[in-house]
C-alpha positions as CSV (number, residue, x, y, z in Angstrom):
1,M,-44.9,-67.7,76.3
2,I,-48.1,-68.1,78.3
3,A,-46.3,-69.4,81.3
4,G,-43.9,-66.4,81.4
5,C,-46.8,-64.0,81.2
6,A,-48.8,-65.9,83.7
7,I,-45.9,-65.7,86.2
8,G,-45.7,-61.9,85.7
9,F,-49.4,-61.5,86.2
10,I,-49.5,-63.7,89.2
11,S,-46.7,-61.7,90.8
12,A,-48.4,-58.4,90.1
13,A,-51.7,-59.7,91.4
14,L,-50.1,-60.8,94.7
15,A,-48.3,-57.5,95.1
16,G,-51.5,-55.5,94.3
17,L,-53.4,-57.6,96.8
18,L,-50.8,-56.7,99.4
19,L,-51.1,-53.0,98.5
20,V,-54.9,-53.1,98.9
21,A,-55.1,-55.4,102.0
22,V,-52.5,-53.7,104.2
23,Q,-53.6,-50.3,105.7
24,A,-51.0,-47.5,105.7
25,P,-52.1,-44.4,107.6
26,T,-48.9,-42.4,107.2
27,A,-46.8,-41.5,104.2
28,E,-43.8,-43.5,105.6
29,A,-46.0,-46.5,106.1
30,R,-47.2,-46.3,102.5
31,M,-43.6,-46.2,101.3
32,K,-42.7,-49.2,103.4
33,R,-45.8,-51.1,102.2
34,S,-44.9,-50.3,98.5
35,F,-41.4,-51.4,98.9
36,F,-42.5,-54.6,100.6
37,A,-45.0,-55.2,97.7
38,M,-42.2,-54.8,95.2
39,V,-39.9,-57.3,97.1
40,V,-42.8,-59.8,97.2
41,R,-43.4,-59.4,93.5
42,L,-39.7,-60.0,92.7
43,A,-39.6,-63.0,95.0
44,V,-42.7,-64.5,93.4
45,V,-41.2,-64.0,89.9
46,V,-37.9,-65.5,90.9
47,A,-39.5,-68.5,92.7
48,L,-42.0,-69.3,90.0
49,G,-39.6,-68.6,87.2
50,A,-37.0,-70.9,88.7
51,A,-39.5,-73.6,89.2
52,A,-40.7,-73.4,85.6
53,A,-37.2,-73.2,84.1
54,L,-35.9,-76.1,86.2
55,S,-38.9,-78.3,85.5
56,G,-37.7,-78.9,82.0
57,V,-41.1,-78.4,80.4
58,F,-40.4,-75.0,79.0
59,A,-37.5,-73.8,76.9
60,R,-35.5,-71.4,79.2
61,Q,-34.7,-68.5,76.9
62,P,-38.3,-67.8,75.7
63,L,-39.6,-68.3,79.2
64,L,-37.2,-65.9,80.7
65,F,-37.9,-63.3,78.0
66,W,-41.7,-63.5,78.6
67,I,-41.2,-63.3,82.4
68,A,-39.1,-60.2,82.0
69,A,-41.5,-58.6,79.4
70,A,-44.5,-59.2,81.7
71,Y,-42.5,-57.9,84.7
72,V,-41.5,-54.7,83.0
73,A,-44.9,-54.2,81.4
74,L,-46.7,-54.4,84.7
75,L,-44.2,-52.4,86.8
76,P,-45.7,-49.0,86.0
77,L,-49.1,-50.2,87.1
78,E,-47.6,-51.4,90.4
79,V,-45.8,-48.1,90.9
80,R,-49.1,-46.3,90.2
81,L,-50.9,-48.4,92.8
82,A,-48.2,-47.8,95.3
83,I,-48.4,-44.0,95.1
């Protein structure tokens, strides 16, 4: 449970850092930056989730449930930061 939520929070933190660190002077640049942040977040979730699931330390079904729950719970925050 904790590992799945941690993966979701780590991915959101990296995407948020990207949104704050990269300047976007125009509306089009902000849209591209936001899309890139969402792609980075998804890639981090997939990479960390696959590593945790394949490690054999965690049961896969609860881990995947908590990863998905954390991802969905933090998505509105990321969209709000992107706008």
